[in-house]
Wavefront OBJ file of the C-alpha trace (Angstrom):
o trace
v -21.842 20.459 33.396
v -23.083 17.648 31.125
v -26.122 19.684 30.176
v -23.846 22.547 29.109
v -21.808 20.106 27.102
v -24.859 18.907 25.147
v -25.708 22.508 24.402
v -22.390 22.856 22.540
v -22.789 19.584 20.709
v -22.347 19.756 16.949
v -25.520 20.175 14.919
v -24.362 17.372 12.622
v -23.983 15.000 15.572
v -27.391 15.997 16.881
v -28.873 15.353 13.426
v -27.258 11.935 13.125
v -28.479 10.861 16.606
v -31.973 12.243 15.928
v -32.515 10.628 12.482
v -30.724 7.292 13.125
v -33.962 5.700 14.271
v -32.503 4.785 17.656
v -29.498 2.955 16.237
v -27.052 5.640 17.375
v -27.524 6.573 21.016
v -24.769 8.947 21.951
v -22.158 11.378 20.658
v -19.311 8.865 20.464
v -21.288 6.564 18.174
v -22.371 9.495 16.028
v -18.760 10.580 15.656
v -17.718 7.068 14.606
v -20.518 6.864 12.049
v -19.588 10.251 10.575
v -15.890 9.331 10.400
v -16.626 5.993 8.739
v -18.939 7.713 6.258
v -16.307 10.332 5.404
v -13.633 7.631 5.135
v -15.792 5.709 2.729
v -16.315 8.824 0.576
v -12.567 9.525 0.542
v -11.772 5.906 -0.395
v -14.421 5.915 -3.132
v -12.987 9.187 -4.501
v -9.440 7.893 -4.572
v -10.456 4.697 -6.284
v -12.542 6.641 -8.830
v -9.763 9.119 -9.565
v -7.085 6.462 -10.096
v -9.220 4.090 -12.143
v -10.951 6.696 -14.280
v -7.986 6.850 -16.676
v -8.229 3.127 -17.366
v -11.782 3.070 -18.626
v -12.838 4.277 -22.037
v -9.408 4.645 -23.563
v -8.977 3.234 -27.010
v -6.345 0.585 -27.292
v -4.203 -0.208 -30.298
v -4.358 -3.894 -31.229
v -1.122 -5.715 -30.487
v -0.625 -6.683 -34.103
v -0.310 -2.984 -35.112
v 1.768 -1.679 -32.198
v 5.224 -2.619 -33.412
v 4.612 -3.000 -37.116
v 7.202 -0.803 -38.855
v 5.074 -0.859 -42.072
v 2.227 1.074 -40.444
v 2.770 4.843 -40.616
v 2.337 6.573 -37.271
v -0.190 8.973 -38.785
v -2.544 5.987 -39.452
v -2.470 4.634 -35.922
v -5.246 6.969 -34.826
v -7.544 5.639 -37.580
v -7.219 1.992 -36.455
v -10.173 0.314 -34.741
v -10.036 0.053 -30.980
v -10.391 -3.165 -29.088
v -13.397 -1.769 -27.278
v -14.839 -3.053 -24.029
l 1 2 3 4 5 6 7 8 9 10 11 12 13 14 15 16 17 18 19 20 21 22 23 24 25 26 27 28 29 30 31 32 33 34 35 36 37 38 39 40 41 42 43 44 45 46 47 48 49 50 51 52 53 54 55 56 57 58 59 60 61 62 63 64 65 66 67 68 69 70 71 72 73 74 75 76 77 78 79 80 81 82 83
């Protein structure tokens, strides 16, 4: 029955075992490696999505933020703090 089970093994798992250079020896290890890899990609994506809005935005200098003498139409023309 085990030989039939290997026949139905996922192509991805077979590929991981074949090209691991002997580091991954069976299906369970291949599944763990694939899950860790996918988890890393998901974590990286979440971090990238939530931090992408923080980088590259122009910031208004503190001295101009609450100055009632600065017209709001001129705020866009003010220099940014930059990285």
